[in-house]
N, C-alpha and C positions, 0 to 999 in steps of 0.2 A: 488126309483132311483137306478141306477146301477153305481157303482164307479169303475173306472179303471185308470191305469197309462200308459201314452204313452210318452216314453222318459223322459223328465223333465217337463211334464205337467200332471195335473190331469184332467181326462175326466169324466164328470158326465152326465149320460143319463137318459131320461124319459122312464121308462119301459112300460108305457101305450102307449105313442106316438112312441116308438122305434126310438128315435132320440137323438143326443147329445143336451144338453141345456147349458152346460158351460164347457169351457176349460181354465184352469188357473193354478196358482201356479208356483213355480220355482224349486221345488224339492219334495222329499217324506217325508218332515217333516209335523208335525201336523198342523202347521200354513197354509200350502198350501191348505189343505182340508177345514180348517175353513174359508178360504177366500170365498169359495162357499156359505156358510151359511150367511156370511156378505152380499154378493151380492144378495142372495135370499130374505133376510129380515126375521124378527122373525115370522110374521104372516103366511107366506107361509111355513116356516120351520116347524111350528107346524102341517102342513097337511101331512108331510111325514110319511107314515105308515111303509114302508119297505125299507131297503137298502141292496143291494147285493154287496158284496165286497170281496177282497182277505183278507188274515189274517195279514196284515201289522198293527202292533200295534199303530203307530202314527195316522193312519187314523181311527182306531177303537176308539181311545181315543178322537179324534175330534168329531166323531159321538155321543159318549156318553155324551160329554160335551154340544154340541150344539143342539142335537136332541135325548134326552134320551128315549123318548117314542117309537121311531121307532124300529121295529123288525129287526134283522140282519140275513141274510143268507150268509154263506161263499160260494163263487163261486166254483161250482164243478170243473170247468176247472183248477183252481189253486190247489185244493186238489189233483186231479188225477195227475197233473203234478209232485207233490212231490213223488207219487208212481212210476211214470215213472223214475224219477231221482234215486230212490232206486233200481229199476230193473237194470238200467244201471250201477250203482255202483257194484251190485252183478256180472254183466257180466265182468266188468273190473277186479274185485277182483279174479274171477275164472281164467281169462286169465293170470293174474300175478302169480297165485298160481301154474299153470300147466306148462308143457313144452313139446316140441317135438310134436308128433302126436296128443296128447290130445288137444293141442291148435287149431289145424286145424278145429275142429268142432265148435269152438266159433268164430274164425276170420270171419268178414264179416256178422255176424248175428245180429248186433245192430238194424237195422230196423225191422227185423222179430220179435225180442224179445219185442220191444216197441209197435209194431202195435197190434191192436185188431185182434184176430184170424180170425174173420169173414171178414176182409178186405184184408187178404192175398191171394196171387195167389196160384195155386196148387203147383208151384215150391217152393214158400215160406213155405208152410205147410210141404212139403217133407223135406226141409232143416232143419226146426225146429225139425222134428221127428228124424233126424239123430243126431242133437245136443243133444236132450233130452236123447237119448239112451246112448250117451257118457258121459253125465254130469247130474246126478240126482239132484244136488242142483239147477241148472238152471231150470230144469223141475218143481221142487217144487215152486221156486220163481215165475215162469211164471203162474202157476195155481193160486197162491195167488193174483198175479197182476190182472189177468183176473176176478177173483171172486170179487175183491175189488169194482168194478164198481156197483155191486148189492146194495151197500149201499144206493144208491139213488132211488131204486125201491120200497121202502116201504112208505106207507101212514100213518103208525102208528109208533110213536117214540118207543113204547114198542117192536114192531117186529124189528125195525131197531137196537135197542140195543141188542136184542137176536141174530140177525145175526152177529153183531159186536163181541160179546163175542165168538160166534162159530168161526168166522174168526181168532180171536186171538189164539184160541185153536189150530187151524191148523198151527200156526206159532211156537208153542212151540218146543223146542229142535232142531230147524232147523238151528241154527247158521247163521241166516240172520240178522245181526245187522243193516244194512241199513233199513230193514223193521221195526225193532223195533223203529227206529227214527220216522218213519211214524206213528206208534202206539202212541207214545208220543205226536206227533203233533196233531193227530186227537182227542185224549182224552183231551188235553188242550184247544181245540176249539169245544168241542162236542155240546155245546148249539147252536152255529151258524150253525152247520152241521145238527143236528136233527131238527132244525126249518123248514127245507125243507119239512118235513112230513106234515106240515100244508098245506092243499090244496090251501089256499089263498096265500101261498108263492111260488107256482109253477109259475115261471116267465120265459120268453124267455131269454136265455143267449147267444146263439150262435151269434145273430145279433151284439152284442156289440164287441165280439172278431173280427168279420168280419169288423165292422166299424173302429175299431182301426187300423186294417191292411190297410184299404183303406186310412186312414188319414196319416199313415206313408209314403205311396207312394207319 
C-alpha cells in the first residue's frame, strides 16, 4: 500500500491497482491510520507486504503495531523535499548575510536553485552560472543538492551506503548547517530509505502524488 496525507484525511492506495482504496481519519495522529487496519480487517492486513509512506512517526508507529511484518519504504518525494527545503534555507541565509550588489545575484533565483538542472531553460542555466560565480557557497550547496538524488539509483544497499558516505564527505567544512539537518534526518531513517534497493520494493510513486492533487481539486 501507499500511504499519504491529504489535508486532514489519510489516503491509502493499492500500489498494484494504482488506485485509492481508503480515505479516512480526522488528523495526523496514530489512531487515524489505525482506523484503516480496523476497516481492512486482520486477515487482509496480514497480506500487506510493503508500505510506502512519509517519515511521520505516528503513522510508522501505527504500521509497526498493526502490520509489523510489512516492509517500509520511505517515499523519495518526501525525502527529496527536505533537501529542497535545506537548499532554500541556504539561499535565504546567504541573502540575509550579504548586502548591496552581492545580493543582486541571489534575488529571484529561488526557482532556478530548486529545479533540477536538466529542466532549466538556457536562460535559467545562464542566470545560475552568474549566481555561482558570485557566491561559492550556493554553488557548493547546489552541487550537493543535485547529487543527492543519486541515492535512489543504487540496487545494492552496500553501494548506496558507500555513496552516502562519500556525499557526506563532500559536505565537511562547508558550513551548510541546513544540509547537516538533512544528514541527521536520513541517518535516523536509513533502514526505510535503503530498503528501496530491494528490487521487489521498486514501486510507482508519482501516480499517488498526482492522485492526491486531483482529489484536492
